[in-house]
Structure formats: structure tokens, C-alpha cells
C-alpha positions in Angstrom: -17.9 -6.7 -12.9 -15.4 -4.5 -14.7 -15.9 -0.9 -15.5 -13.3 0.9 -17.7 -11.8 4.3 -17.2 -10.5 6.6 -19.8 -9.9 6.0 -23.5 -7.3 4.0 -25.3 -5.2 7.1 -25.6 -5.3 7.6 -21.9 -6.9 11.1 -22.1 -9.9 10.0 -20.1 -13.6 10.5 -20.6 -13.5 13.7 -18.5 -11.7 15.4 -21.4 -8.6 16.1 -19.4 -5.7 15.6 -21.8 -3.1 16.3 -19.1 -2.2 13.9 -16.4 -2.9 15.1 -12.8 0.5 16.1 -11.5 2.0 17.3 -8.2 2.6 20.7 -9.9 -1.2 21.2 -9.9 -1.2 21.6 -6.1 -0.1 25.1 -5.4 -0.6 27.7 -2.7 -1.0 27.4 1.1 -2.7 25.0 1.8 -1.7 23.4 -1.5 -4.9 21.4 -1.8 -7.4 24.3 -1.7 -7.2 25.8 -5.2 -7.4 22.5 -7.0 -10.3 21.3 -4.8 -12.2 24.5 -5.5 -11.6 24.1 -9.2 -12.7 20.5 -9.3 -15.8 21.3 -7.3 -16.7 24.1 -9.7 -16.2 21.7 -12.6 -18.6 19.2 -11.0 -21.2 21.9 -10.5 -20.8 23.1 -14.1 -21.0 19.5 -15.4 -24.3 19.0 -13.7 -23.1 16.3 -11.3 -26.0 15.4 -9.0 -25.3 16.7 -5.5 -21.7 17.8 -6.3 -21.1 18.7 -2.6 -22.0 15.2 -1.4 -19.2 13.4 0.4 -18.9 10.0 2.0 -17.9 10.5 5.6 -16.2 7.7 7.6 -16.0 7.5 11.4 -14.9 4.9 13.9 -16.9 4.2 17.0 -15.8 3.4 20.6 -15.4 -0.3 19.7 -13.2 0.5 16.7 -15.8 -0.3 14.1 -16.0 1.9 11.1 -19.1 3.4 9.5 -19.7 5.5 6.4 -22.6 7.6 5.2 -23.2 10.3 2.6 -23.6 13.9 3.9 -23.5 17.3 2.3 -20.4 19.5 2.5 -21.6 22.9 3.6 -18.4 24.9 3.7 -14.8 24.8 2.5 -12.0 27.0 3.8 -8.3 26.8 4.3 -9.1 25.3 7.7 -11.1 22.4 6.3 -14.4 20.8 5.3 -17.6 21.5 7.2 -20.8 19.5 7.5 -23.8 19.7 9.9 -25.6 16.9 11.9 -27.0 16.0 15.2 -24.4 15.6 17.9 -26.3 12.6 19.3 -26.4 10.9 15.9 -24.3 7.8 15.2 -21.6 9.9 13.6 -21.7 12.4 16.4 -21.3 9.8 19.1 -18.4 8.2 17.2 -16.7 11.6 16.8 -17.1 12.3 20.5 -15.0 9.2 21.2 -12.6 9.3 18.1 -12.5 12.8 16.8 -11.1 11.9 13.4 -12.8 11.3 10.1 -12.4 10.8 6.4 -14.4 12.3 3.6 -14.5 11.3 -0.1 -16.1 13.4 -2.9 -16.9 10.8 -5.5 -17.2 12.6 -8.8 -17.2 9.3 -10.6 -18.9 10.7 -13.8 -15.9 12.9 -14.2 -13.4 10.2 -13.3 -12.3 12.2 -10.3 -12.3 11.8 -6.5 -10.9 13.9 -3.6 -10.2 12.2 -0.3 -9.7 14.1 2.9 -8.6 12.8 6.3 -8.0 14.7 9.6 -9.0 15.7 13.0 -12.6 16.8 13.5 -13.7 19.8 15.7 -17.1 21.4 16.3 -17.6 24.7 14.5 -18.4 27.8 16.5 -22.0 28.5 17.6 -22.0 31.6 15.4 -21.1 29.5 12.3 -23.8 27.0 13.2 -26.3 29.8 13.6 -25.4 31.3 10.3 -25.9 28.1 8.4 -29.1 27.3 10.3 -30.6 30.6 9.3 -29.9 29.8 5.6 -31.8 26.5 5.7 -35.4 26.2 4.4 -37.9 26.3 7.3 -39.0 22.7 6.5 -35.5 21.5 7.0 -35.3 23.4 10.2 -38.5 21.8 11.5 -37.3 18.3 10.4 -34.0 18.7 12.3 -35.9 19.9 15.4 -38.3 17.0 15.3 -35.7 14.3 14.7 -33.8 12.4 17.4 -31.3 11.5 14.8 -30.3 7.8 14.5 -32.8 6.8 17.2 -35.5 4.2 16.3 -39.1 5.3 15.6 -42.1 3.0 15.1 -43.2 4.2 11.7 -43.0 6.8 8.9 -46.4 8.1 10.0 -45.1 8.6 13.5 -42.1 10.6 12.2 -44.4 12.8 10.0 -46.7 13.4 13.0 -43.8 14.4 15.1 -42.6 16.9 12.6 -46.2 18.2 12.1 -46.4 18.7 15.9 -43.3 20.8 16.0 -44.5 22.9 13.1 -47.9 23.4 14.8 -46.4 24.4 18.1 -44.2 27.0 16.4 -46.9 28.4 14.1 -46.2 30.1 10.9 -44.1 33.0 12.1 -42.0 32.0 15.1 -38.4 31.2 14.2 -37.4 27.6 14.6 -34.8 27.4 17.3 -31.5 25.6 16.8 -31.7 22.2 18.6 -29.3 22.1 21.5 -27.7 18.9 20.2 -27.3 20.0 16.6 -24.4 21.8 14.9 -21.4 21.7 12.6 -18.2 19.8 12.4 -15.0 20.7 10.6 -12.6 18.1 9.2 -9.2 19.7 9.6 -7.2 18.1 6.7 -4.0 16.3 7.5 -4.2 14.3 4.2 -5.8 15.4 1.0 -5.6 13.1 -2.0 -6.7 13.8 -5.6 -7.5 10.9 -7.9 -7.9 11.0 -11.6 -9.1 8.0 -13.6 -6.9 6.9 -16.5 -6.9 4.1 -19.1 -5.9 0.6 -18.2 -6.3 1.5 -14.5 -3.0 3.4 -14.5 -4.8 6.0 -12.5 -3.2 9.3 -11.2 -3.0 9.8 -7.5 -1.5 12.9 -5.9 -1.4 13.3 -2.1 -0.8 16.3 0.1 0.3 15.5 3.7 0.5 18.1 6.4 3.7 18.0 8.4 3.5 20.6 11.1 3.1 24.0 9.5 4.1 22.8 6.0 2.8 20.3 3.4 4.5 17.6 1.4 3.0 16.6 -2.0 3.7 13.3 -3.6 2.6 11.3 -6.6 1.4 7.8 -5.5 1.2 4.6 -7.5 -2.3 3.5 -8.3 
């Protein structure tokens, strides 16, 4: 199966007439401003779940796994997501604290790929995000032993209903002890822009100590 990118004049269906260039990555860190701009473009364009990213981890046996999660924070320090520490990804990160994340804005012929070390966010950051979640999402996270088997959907719903009943309508939902945030601290950030004839543009920023190197890569 073949899917084309861009138009015959190589301007691309995303309407970008200029080719992605190393000069687009400016500031410190050099990836941040362009990432923010592309994320804003995805939101404006109505991309479904524009903050969705594919996170890859490697477990203790060296076997990779990917899954889609939602990015819940971006700063100069990195990319934040939240999950259960006892989940498959949490157990993998406890053994190999490195991950990749890819934002696949395919409808706009753009991708951003991030790789780096992963650290847990502070308890205060976790609490701030937890308080912003809808109560139903809080209850679901409290009820779920993430990545563990359960006999049926009915059993899962009954478990969540039990947590909600125990709390009542007014009591705050406590943050589960094994739930919180992770931050991917970027060591590599790559921007990809689809072009005609698969002569795509790739620009990569690589951290080297306290500085960054930016290169154009061949597709």
C-alpha cells in the first residue's frame, strides 16, 4: 500500500511552501518554540487528540512496547505524561528509565519525535494535575490496577462504582499511591515534514552536555 505525501510542486498538503530547515530551531532549548508552534497548529487545524503521543519503552528483557498516551505538560525540561507506576510502562521505566515519544500529526504531514531519560515529576506537580482531572477520571484511576487482568468489563465497572460509592458525592478522590507523572527529558528531538516523492525533511536537535547541535538528516 502506498500513500503519497505533498503535491507535485513539493509544497505539501499542509500548505507549507517553505521546507523545514535547521534555521527554524532557535532559542534554548532550540526545539521548544517550533514544537509549541506545531502543537498550536495541530489544535487550530482540529487534529483529533493533538496532544496524543506514542510512547515507547523497553522492559527488563530488552523487549520494546509502544502505546498512545496524552501529553499533559511541555516545558524546557521536557514532556510530561501521567500513568500508574505499576503499569506495564511504569515497570519498564523502573528498569530502563529511557523512553521515546512521537507526536503523529499525519493529517498535517508533520511528526515530532523525542527521546531521552525519564524521571518522575514532583508530588506537587502530580497533585496539581490530579486536581484538574474530572472526578470520573479520578475514580477510574483509583479503581484500576493498571495493566493487571480482570475477569470482565462488568467487573471493572462494578469496581469503579464501588470506589465512587465508598467516597460519596463530596469527598475528594485521593491520589493513588502508585500513580503519578513522568517527564521525558529530551536528549534528541526530531522534526519531520512530509514532502513530495518521499523526499521528506528531517531536522534533528541533539543535546551535548549543556549545548545542542542541530542537523538536517536525509530522509
